SEDREN-379502 format. One line per 8 residues: their letters; for each residue y, x, z of C-alpha. Coordinates in Angstrom, 3 decimals. Example, Ala and Ser with C-alpha at 12.3 -4.5 7.8 and 13.67 -1.06 7.14 Angstrom:
as = -4.500,12.300,7.800 ~ -1.060,13.670,7.140
***
This chain:
mtahrpls = 0.000,0.000,0.000 ~ 3.421,1.332,-0.912 ~ 6.217,1.421,1.620 ~ 8.933,-1.192,1.249 ~ 11.724,-0.040,-1.057 ~ 14.554,-1.759,-2.930 ~ 13.715,-3.437,-6.217 ~ 14.566,-0.908,-8.936
padagrll = 15.818,-1.870,-12.423 ~ 12.378,-0.921,-13.795 ~ 10.666,-3.138,-11.211 ~ 12.980,-6.032,-12.033 ~ 12.327,-5.528,-15.754 ~ 8.564,-5.641,-15.251 ~ 8.848,-8.697,-13.004 ~ 10.997,-10.568,-15.517
glaalwgl = 8.809,-9.421,-18.408 ~ 5.672,-10.638,-16.657 ~ 7.216,-14.027,-15.856 ~ 8.492,-14.336,-19.433 ~ 5.042,-13.616,-20.883 ~ 3.171,-15.974,-18.567 ~ 5.811,-18.664,-19.089 ~ 5.613,-18.188,-22.861
sfplqhfa = 1.878,-18.881,-22.858 ~ 2.465,-22.603,-22.224 ~ 4.501,-23.516,-25.343 ~ 2.352,-21.182,-27.459 ~ -0.804,-22.978,-26.345 ~ 0.931,-26.286,-26.989 ~ 1.641,-25.110,-30.538 ~ -1.773,-23.582,-31.327
apvlgfvt = -4.204,-25.975,-29.620 ~ -3.756,-28.922,-32.030 ~ -4.781,-26.729,-34.999 ~ -7.287,-24.260,-33.544 ~ -8.659,-26.499,-30.811 ~ -8.490,-25.829,-27.095 ~ -11.852,-24.031,-27.040 ~ -10.781,-21.512,-29.700
vawtrvav = -7.469,-20.865,-27.957 ~ -9.220,-20.248,-24.632 ~ -12.039,-18.100,-26.041 ~ -9.729,-15.967,-28.185 ~ -7.439,-15.420,-25.216 ~ -10.124,-14.116,-22.866 ~ -12.027,-12.145,-25.514 ~ -8.941,-10.307,-26.768
agvmllav = -7.662,-9.666,-23.239 ~ -11.080,-8.459,-22.109 ~ -11.379,-5.919,-24.926 ~ -7.824,-4.717,-24.313 ~ -8.285,-4.283,-20.566 ~ -11.629,-2.500,-20.996 ~ -9.923,-0.078,-23.384 ~ -7.153,0.546,-20.846
lrvvrqpl = -9.707,1.144,-18.089 ~ -11.466,3.683,-20.275 ~ -8.211,5.542,-20.911 ~ -7.114,5.627,-17.264 ~ -10.706,6.178,-16.080 ~ -10.692,3.499,-13.414 ~ -13.990,1.933,-12.274 ~ -15.120,-1.613,-12.930
glrrhgrd = -17.074,-1.959,-9.694 ~ -19.846,-3.905,-11.418 ~ -22.681,-2.652,-9.253 ~ -21.101,-3.958,-6.067 ~ -19.122,-6.944,-7.350 ~ -20.863,-8.038,-10.559 ~ -22.013,-11.451,-9.308 ~ -18.644,-12.204,-7.757
ylvlglvn = -16.936,-11.263,-11.029 ~ -19.011,-13.923,-12.773 ~ -17.773,-16.547,-10.313 ~ -14.200,-15.306,-10.592 ~ -14.391,-15.265,-14.383 ~ -15.556,-18.877,-14.379 ~ -13.173,-20.394,-11.826 ~ -10.094,-18.188,-12.182
tavpftlf = -10.199,-17.724,-15.959 ~ -12.656,-19.703,-18.094 ~ -12.015,-23.122,-16.552 ~ -8.198,-23.039,-16.166 ~ -7.708,-21.240,-19.498 ~ -9.626,-24.144,-21.063 ~ -7.989,-26.945,-19.102 ~ -4.420,-25.970,-19.929
plalgpaf = -4.757,-25.950,-23.745 ~ -6.824,-29.141,-23.475 ~ -3.989,-30.807,-21.561 ~ -1.367,-29.382,-23.929 ~ -3.295,-30.350,-27.067 ~ -3.284,-33.582,-29.073 ~ -5.672,-35.445,-26.743 ~ -3.138,-35.621,-23.891
ltpsalas = 0.105,-34.022,-25.191 ~ 1.272,-32.882,-21.757 ~ 4.723,-31.262,-22.110 ~ 4.420,-27.505,-21.759 ~ 7.450,-27.339,-19.431 ~ 5.704,-29.773,-17.093 ~ 2.471,-27.756,-17.255 ~ 4.323,-24.562,-16.289
vinatspl = 5.820,-26.279,-13.233 ~ 2.458,-27.714,-12.160 ~ 0.995,-24.216,-12.546 ~ 3.364,-23.101,-9.771 ~ 1.412,-25.242,-7.285 ~ -1.406,-22.662,-7.308 ~ -0.332,-21.020,-4.011 ~ -0.182,-24.469,-2.415
wgsffgll = -3.786,-25.064,-3.445 ~ -4.631,-21.594,-2.138 ~ -3.280,-22.522,1.291 ~ -5.210,-25.791,1.217 ~ -8.512,-24.097,0.368 ~ -7.772,-21.320,2.873 ~ -7.511,-23.981,5.560 ~ -10.840,-25.515,4.548
wlrdrvtp = -12.796,-22.336,3.857 ~ -11.298,-19.566,5.973 ~ -9.981,-21.825,8.729 ~ -6.572,-20.221,8.275 ~ -4.031,-21.288,10.846 ~ -1.447,-23.626,9.325 ~ 2.068,-23.362,10.698 ~ 4.624,-26.198,10.740
rqliglal = 6.533,-24.273,8.048 ~ 3.473,-24.327,5.795 ~ 2.877,-28.041,6.402 ~ 6.466,-28.737,5.363 ~ 5.888,-26.541,2.303 ~ 2.764,-28.463,1.319 ~ 4.614,-31.756,1.714 ~ 7.511,-30.464,-0.388
glagvvvt = 5.111,-29.242,-3.065 ~ 3.370,-32.622,-3.217 ~ 6.728,-34.386,-3.421 ~ 7.752,-31.998,-6.183 ~ 4.696,-32.878,-8.259 ~ 5.406,-36.591,-7.833 ~ 9.072,-36.174,-8.832 ~ 8.308,-33.807,-11.717
tgwrpgal = 5.690,-36.034,-13.285 ~ 7.735,-39.189,-12.721 ~ 4.689,-40.774,-11.143 ~ 4.849,-44.176,-9.513 ~ 2.359,-47.063,-9.661 ~ 2.080,-48.222,-13.258 ~ 4.746,-45.799,-14.532 ~ 2.495,-43.483,-16.533
ppkalmgi = -0.172,-44.369,-19.104 ~ -3.751,-43.228,-18.352 ~ -3.586,-40.479,-20.995 ~ -0.519,-38.922,-19.369 ~ -2.107,-39.119,-15.922 ~ -5.261,-37.419,-17.220 ~ -3.220,-34.594,-18.754 ~ -1.379,-34.063,-15.480
glclaaaa = -4.712,-34.164,-13.658 ~ -6.105,-31.439,-15.916 ~ -3.105,-29.211,-15.148 ~ -3.486,-29.847,-11.420 ~ -7.202,-29.033,-11.667 ~ -6.363,-25.736,-13.395 ~ -3.846,-24.868,-10.667 ~ -6.449,-25.789,-8.038
cygwasvf = -8.884,-23.369,-9.691 ~ -6.343,-20.567,-9.313 ~ -5.829,-21.519,-5.678 ~ -9.566,-21.576,-4.914 ~ -10.029,-18.257,-6.713 ~ -7.324,-16.615,-4.590 ~ -9.250,-17.565,-1.452 ~ -12.534,-16.433,-3.030
tkrrlgga = -10.933,-13.101,-3.919 ~ -9.669,-12.653,-0.384 ~ -13.109,-13.472,1.039 ~ -15.407,-11.641,-1.379 ~ -13.448,-9.117,-3.455 ~ -11.130,-7.398,-1.016 ~ -12.443,-3.930,-1.911 ~ -12.731,-4.420,-5.672
pplgmaas = -10.592,-2.261,-8.005 ~ -7.773,-4.594,-9.133 ~ -7.635,-3.674,-12.816 ~ -11.426,-3.544,-12.986 ~ -11.526,-7.010,-11.446 ~ -9.060,-8.297,-14.065 ~ -11.012,-6.798,-16.972 ~ -14.368,-7.963,-15.634
sqvaatvw = -13.147,-11.514,-15.060 ~ -11.910,-11.712,-18.669 ~ -15.241,-10.428,-19.981 ~ -17.133,-12.836,-17.710 ~ -14.959,-15.699,-18.942 ~ -15.770,-14.703,-22.527 ~ -19.474,-14.930,-21.692 ~ -19.004,-18.357,-20.087
ltplmiah = -16.993,-19.728,-23.032 ~ -19.067,-18.267,-25.877 ~ -21.597,-21.164,-25.981 ~ -18.694,-23.624,-26.268 ~ -17.148,-21.479,-28.993 ~ -20.417,-21.419,-30.958 ~ -20.681,-25.214,-30.721 ~ -17.006,-25.692,-31.610
rlptavpg = -16.290,-26.584,-35.237 ~ -13.137,-24.962,-36.606 ~ -11.044,-26.552,-39.342 ~ -11.956,-25.274,-42.800 ~ -8.566,-23.687,-43.452 ~ -6.387,-22.418,-40.618 ~ -3.038,-20.772,-41.475 ~ -2.824,-17.182,-40.297
tywaialf = 0.184,-18.017,-38.147 ~ -1.999,-19.870,-35.678 ~ -4.477,-17.018,-35.405 ~ -1.544,-14.652,-34.837 ~ -0.337,-16.857,-32.009 ~ -3.813,-16.957,-30.441 ~ -4.050,-13.154,-30.650 ~ -0.586,-12.797,-29.133
iglactgl = -1.584,-15.012,-26.206 ~ -4.586,-12.742,-25.591 ~ -2.842,-9.404,-26.115 ~ 0.590,-10.024,-24.604 ~ 0.449,-13.124,-22.412 ~ -2.859,-12.074,-20.835 ~ -3.833,-8.407,-21.369 ~ -0.349,-6.874,-21.161
ayilyyrl = 0.640,-9.359,-18.460 ~ -2.227,-8.223,-16.215 ~ -1.237,-4.589,-16.723 ~ 2.341,-5.397,-15.693 ~ 1.105,-7.409,-12.728 ~ -1.085,-4.657,-11.332 ~ 1.620,-2.069,-11.936 ~ 3.898,-4.229,-9.785
imdlgpar = 1.174,-4.452,-7.127 ~ 0.906,-0.656,-7.056 ~ 4.674,-0.140,-6.939 ~ 5.774,-3.022,-4.715 ~ 2.656,-4.286,-2.946 ~ 0.835,-7.617,-3.438 ~ 3.294,-9.810,-1.514 ~ 6.371,-8.808,-3.502
altvtfli = 4.474,-8.839,-6.808 ~ 3.577,-12.482,-6.138 ~ 7.266,-13.422,-6.335 ~ 6.567,-13.807,-10.056 ~ 5.266,-17.262,-9.024 ~ 8.877,-18.405,-8.653 ~ 9.931,-17.154,-12.077 ~ 7.100,-18.407,-14.320
pvfgvlws = 8.211,-22.073,-14.388 ~ 11.804,-21.007,-15.063 ~ 10.685,-19.184,-18.193 ~ 8.128,-21.889,-19.017 ~ 10.864,-24.527,-19.065 ~ 13.248,-22.252,-20.997 ~ 10.680,-21.317,-23.676 ~ 9.575,-24.942,-24.010
rlllgeai = 13.158,-25.973,-24.650 ~ 13.860,-23.160,-27.115 ~ 10.586,-23.218,-29.069 ~ 9.504,-26.860,-28.893 ~ 12.770,-28.649,-28.234 ~ 11.338,-30.360,-25.159 ~ 13.823,-32.421,-23.190 ~ 14.606,-31.042,-19.740
gpsllvgg = 15.447,-34.020,-17.557 ~ 16.675,-34.200,-13.961 ~ 13.218,-35.121,-12.648 ~ 11.734,-31.900,-14.050 ~ 14.507,-29.762,-12.570 ~ 14.535,-31.459,-9.166 ~ 10.752,-31.670,-8.949 ~ 10.381,-28.054,-10.053
alvlagta = 12.826,-26.965,-7.378 ~ 10.822,-28.861,-4.741 ~ 7.567,-27.238,-5.928 ~ 9.102,-23.763,-5.738 ~ 10.657,-24.457,-2.341 ~ 7.277,-25.633,-1.074 ~ 5.609,-22.542,-2.505 ~ 8.169,-20.314,-0.804
lvtglslg = 7.552,-21.966,2.559 ~ 3.757,-21.857,2.232 ~ 3.549,-18.232,1.117 ~ 6.586,-16.863,2.920 ~ 7.526,-14.978,-0.239 ~ 10.951,-14.080,-1.555 ~ 12.322,-11.337,-3.793 ~ 13.479,-9.503,-0.722
skrretkh = 10.359,-10.052,1.310 ~ 9.352,-7.241,3.649 ~ 5.954,-8.644,4.445 ~ 3.035,-6.348,3.796 ~ -0.048,-8.254,2.736 ~ -3.264,-7.515,0.946 ~ -3.769,-11.004,-0.428 ~ -4.505,-11.200,-4.144
g = -3.027,-14.181,-5.991
***
């Protein structure tokens, strides 16, 4: 763990770059999924990222830790990668047409789910501050989605449910990582989970029927999601962990929906209404209370998010 130090311009650049890449993945999936299909988008993402991260590991000569953690990597690859990476493009695709800005805000509930599963699994002590944070996060989801009895059609509710399920997967995986993978090499864990997710999704990819003619633009977008929004993003994330420590690196959670909303507006022309802004602010406030994170946080934790 590195000692606490001020955020340097390079650190801030990596943090903003990481948030921009992860936020960009939502409108790009929204654009590519209707043509390629959600299975192709998910499989291409994990396969490309897995190959890239394995190549990086070979260059830097870091271990994978397969002998000790192989079985846990399979679980992590399923729950933390294969399932949510499939659910998000499914929700963003033509079946449900969930707005990508909304999906990026719902994604920010992952730490709230992590606290919930930590309470159930690890019997973590919940403070009044965290209870208020969970309540704020729940209120934020309700406000963001505009939910009230009879207000949303079933298709919209199902799309929102898929996004919440994906965020819940991330939350459960964070608790699983804390419980089972505390000593695993971080970059090796990232690479192995992408490879494991590729294995899990390959049968679906084989059964999936692609359109006969797909413009190259859509394949380029799918490759970009794998290379930049996943492979490069993980490299930036673990560089931030090494330089700043896990707690301060996790402040990217607050920035992803900001970029997700911005990219969705710029690339897709999605309307950004008051409910999205107010609800998103409530979600982020709840996340801040639950995790105790801020850009200036001096906490020193070993939790992996």
